[in-house]
C-alpha positions as CSV (number, residue, x, y, z in Angstrom):
1,M,-55.4,14.8,29.7
2,A,-52.5,12.8,31.2
3,N,-53.7,9.8,33.4
4,F,-52.6,9.4,37.3
5,K,-49.2,7.5,36.4
6,T,-48.4,10.1,34.0
7,H,-48.7,12.7,36.5
8,M,-47.1,11.2,39.4
9,V,-43.9,9.9,36.8
10,V,-43.3,13.6,35.9
11,G,-44.0,15.7,38.9
12,A,-42.0,13.4,40.6
13,T,-38.8,13.4,37.7
14,V,-39.8,17.4,37.9
15,S,-39.3,17.5,41.7
16,G,-36.3,14.9,42.1
17,I,-34.5,17.1,39.2
18,S,-34.8,20.2,41.0
19,S,-34.2,19.1,44.7
20,T,-31.3,17.7,43.6
21,L,-29.9,20.5,42.0
22,L,-30.5,22.4,45.6
23,L,-29.1,19.4,47.3
24,S,-25.7,19.3,45.0
25,A,-25.2,23.2,45.0
26,G,-25.2,22.8,49.0
27,H,-28.4,24.7,49.6
28,L,-30.7,22.0,51.4
29,T,-29.4,19.0,53.8
30,D,-30.0,15.3,52.5
31,S,-33.2,15.3,54.5
32,E,-34.2,18.7,53.6
33,A,-34.0,17.5,49.9
34,L,-36.3,14.2,50.3
35,L,-39.0,16.4,52.3
36,L,-39.3,18.9,48.7
37,F,-38.7,15.9,46.6
38,S,-41.9,14.6,48.5
39,L,-43.9,17.6,48.3
40,G,-43.6,19.1,44.7
41,T,-44.9,15.1,44.0
42,I,-47.5,15.5,46.0
43,G,-48.7,19.0,44.8
44,S,-48.3,17.1,41.2
45,L,-51.4,15.2,41.9
46,L,-53.7,18.0,43.8
47,P,-55.2,19.6,40.7
48,D,-57.1,16.4,40.1
49,I,-58.8,16.7,43.8
50,D,-61.6,17.7,42.2
51,S,-61.7,15.0,40.4
52,K,-64.8,13.0,43.1
53,T,-63.8,9.6,41.5
54,S,-59.9,10.1,40.8
55,I,-57.1,8.2,42.9
56,P,-55.4,11.8,44.3
57,F,-59.0,12.6,45.8
58,K,-59.6,9.9,47.9
59,I,-55.8,9.7,48.6
60,T,-55.1,13.6,49.2
61,F,-58.5,13.9,51.7
62,T,-57.7,10.8,53.4
63,L,-53.7,12.3,54.5
64,L,-55.1,15.4,55.2
65,S,-57.4,14.0,57.9
66,V,-55.0,12.0,59.1
67,F,-52.1,14.4,59.4
68,L,-54.5,17.3,60.9
69,S,-55.6,15.0,63.2
70,F,-52.2,14.1,64.8
71,A,-50.7,18.0,64.3
72,I,-54.7,18.3,66.8
73,I,-53.0,16.0,69.6
74,F,-49.7,17.2,68.8
75,S,-50.3,20.5,70.2
76,K,-52.1,18.5,73.1
77,P,-49.0,16.7,74.9
78,E,-50.4,17.3,78.2
79,Y,-53.2,15.0,77.5
80,S,-53.6,11.3,78.5
81,L,-53.2,8.8,75.8
82,I,-56.5,7.8,76.0
83,E,-57.8,11.7,75.3
84,K,-55.4,11.5,72.1
85,L,-57.4,8.7,71.2
86,I,-60.2,10.1,71.2
87,L,-59.2,13.4,70.2
88,W,-57.8,12.0,67.2
89,L,-60.8,9.5,66.2
90,T,-63.0,12.5,66.5
91,S,-60.9,14.9,64.5
92,F,-60.1,12.2,61.7
93,Y,-63.5,11.7,61.1
94,L,-65.0,14.9,61.5
95,L,-62.7,15.8,58.6
96,K,-62.8,13.3,56.4
97,L,-67.1,13.2,56.1
98,F,-67.1,17.0,56.7
99,I,-64.6,18.6,54.6
100,M,-65.2,15.8,52.0
101,R,-68.8,16.5,51.6
102,V,-68.2,20.6,51.6
103,F,-65.8,20.2,48.8
104,I,-67.8,17.4,46.9
105,E,-70.8,19.9,47.1
106,Y,-69.0,23.3,45.9
107,T,-66.2,22.5,43.4
108,S,-66.5,20.7,39.8
109,H,-63.5,19.0,37.9
110,R,-61.1,21.4,35.7
111,G,-62.9,24.3,38.2
112,I,-61.2,26.8,40.4
113,F,-58.7,23.9,41.6
114,H,-57.1,23.6,38.0
115,S,-55.9,26.8,37.6
116,V,-52.6,29.1,38.8
117,P,-53.9,31.0,41.3
118,M,-54.9,27.6,43.2
119,G,-51.6,26.2,43.0
120,I,-50.1,29.5,44.1
121,L,-52.4,29.8,47.2
122,L,-51.7,26.1,48.3
123,G,-48.0,26.5,48.4
124,I,-48.7,29.8,50.5
125,L,-50.7,27.5,52.5
126,G,-48.1,24.7,52.9
127,T,-45.5,26.9,53.8
128,M,-47.7,28.6,56.4
129,L,-48.2,24.7,57.6
130,L,-44.8,23.4,57.8
131,K,-43.4,26.2,59.6
132,T,-47.0,26.3,62.7
133,L,-47.7,22.8,62.7
134,F,-45.0,20.8,61.5
135,W,-42.3,22.7,63.3
136,V,-40.0,23.2,59.6
137,D,-36.8,25.6,59.7
138,G,-38.6,28.5,58.0
139,S,-36.4,28.7,54.6
140,V,-37.0,25.1,54.4
141,A,-40.9,25.9,54.5
142,V,-40.8,28.2,52.3
143,W,-39.0,26.0,49.5
144,G,-41.9,23.1,50.4
145,G,-44.2,25.5,49.7
146,F,-42.6,26.7,46.3
147,F,-42.6,22.8,45.1
148,I,-46.0,22.4,46.6
149,T,-47.0,25.2,43.6
150,L,-43.9,23.7,41.4
151,G,-45.4,19.8,41.6
152,Y,-49.4,22.0,41.1
153,L,-47.7,23.5,37.5
154,T,-46.2,20.9,36.4
155,H,-49.8,18.5,36.2
156,L,-51.6,21.8,34.4
157,I,-48.8,22.5,32.0
158,L,-48.6,18.7,31.5
159,D,-52.4,18.5,30.9
160,E,-52.2,21.2,28.3
161,V,-49.2,19.7,26.4
162,Y,-52.0,16.7,26.4
163,S,-54.7,18.8,24.6
164,V,-52.6,19.3,21.8
165,D,-53.1,16.4,18.9
166,L,-49.9,16.6,17.3
167,A,-50.9,13.4,15.1
168,N,-53.8,15.4,13.6
169,K,-52.8,19.2,13.9
170,R,-55.9,20.1,16.3
171,M,-56.4,21.1,19.3
172,K,-58.5,19.4,21.6
173,K,-61.5,20.9,23.4
174,S,-60.0,20.8,26.7
175,F,-57.3,23.3,25.8
176,G,-56.7,25.9,27.8
177,T,-59.1,24.9,30.5
178,A,-56.1,23.5,32.6
179,F,-53.0,25.8,32.6
180,S,-55.9,29.1,33.4
181,F,-55.6,32.2,35.4
182,H,-59.4,32.5,35.9
183,K,-62.2,30.1,35.7
184,K,-65.1,32.2,33.6
185,S,-67.5,29.9,34.8
186,N,-66.7,30.9,39.0
187,W,-65.3,34.5,38.8
188,F,-66.4,34.8,43.0
189,G,-64.3,31.8,43.5
190,T,-61.5,33.3,41.4
191,F,-61.8,36.5,43.2
192,I,-61.7,34.6,46.4
193,V,-58.5,32.7,45.9
194,Y,-56.9,35.8,44.3
195,L,-58.1,38.0,47.6
196,A,-56.7,34.9,50.0
197,I,-52.9,34.9,48.0
198,L,-52.7,38.7,48.7
199,I,-53.8,38.2,52.7
200,L,-51.8,35.9,52.7
201,F,-48.3,36.4,50.5
202,K,-47.1,38.8,53.2
203,E,-47.0,35.7,55.8
204,T,-44.1,33.8,53.1
205,N,-40.8,35.1,52.7
206,Y,-40.2,33.8,48.7
207,T,-37.2,36.2,48.5
208,I,-35.1,33.3,49.3
209,V,-36.3,31.7,46.3
210,T,-35.6,34.4,44.1
211,D,-32.6,35.0,45.7
212,T,-31.5,31.4,45.3
213,I,-32.2,31.2,41.3
214,F,-31.1,34.9,39.8
215,S,-28.1,34.4,41.9
216,S,-24.6,33.7,40.4
217,N,-23.3,32.1,43.4
218,F,-25.7,29.3,43.3
219,Y,-25.3,28.1,39.4
220,I,-21.1,28.5,40.2
221,D,-21.9,26.1,43.3
222,L,-24.1,23.7,40.6
223,Y,-20.4,23.6,38.2
224,E,-17.8,23.1,41.0
225,N,-20.0,20.2,41.6
226,I,-20.8,18.4,38.5
227,L,-17.7,16.3,38.2
228,P,-16.6,14.8,41.5
229,Q,-14.0,16.2,44.1
230,N,-12.6,13.4,45.9
231,G,-12.8,10.5,43.1
232,W,-15.4,8.7,41.9
233,F,-18.5,7.3,44.6
234,N,-15.9,8.0,47.0
235,G,-17.7,6.0,50.0
236,L,-20.5,4.7,48.7
237,F,-20.5,1.3,50.3
238,N,-19.0,2.5,53.8
239,I,-21.3,1.7,56.1
């Protein structure tokens, strides 16, 4: 299994290249590309949040508690500052303590969270949160969800690559446990995840992604931007 540093570096690289291609083809602004790069990198760390002692587990739940607490007070602009502070603190500690305890109680490492359908579900949920809580534009929110899933699947594939011992020409015992579409030890959890995907998938419009990836115009735009049009590094040092 790859370690935290490897997952972060590879996840950031894949997300960076992908967002750069979309930016170069004129499908994103610079700020949108940065957002997608960040979401893809975060997504590449998410599969390990079912490891109770892992760095991603601690970071993810702390950040989740912070973000959701701010989202709650942002939805109540009419409250006074002291009310917002009390609401934020209450939300933060309830979310962190309650959600973390439930998660620890009902998940196991390399369980349902270490699977392809969970990566797809988190991408869908990410799109919904970006649109409803963070007011991100619809198409960018869809791309955001896609990048979360992209980073997630990058993590799973990397774990499978590390499960192959090329030196001794053998498969490690962990081979096949990362990039999986179901968990034999948790059929009920697998069913719930697939059911959630079926229910929530209609809330997203992933044709935005497929229409771009399979569009010849996208690759034509990329080709036209391989070399500079107005001189090399034009305006690089302009303030």
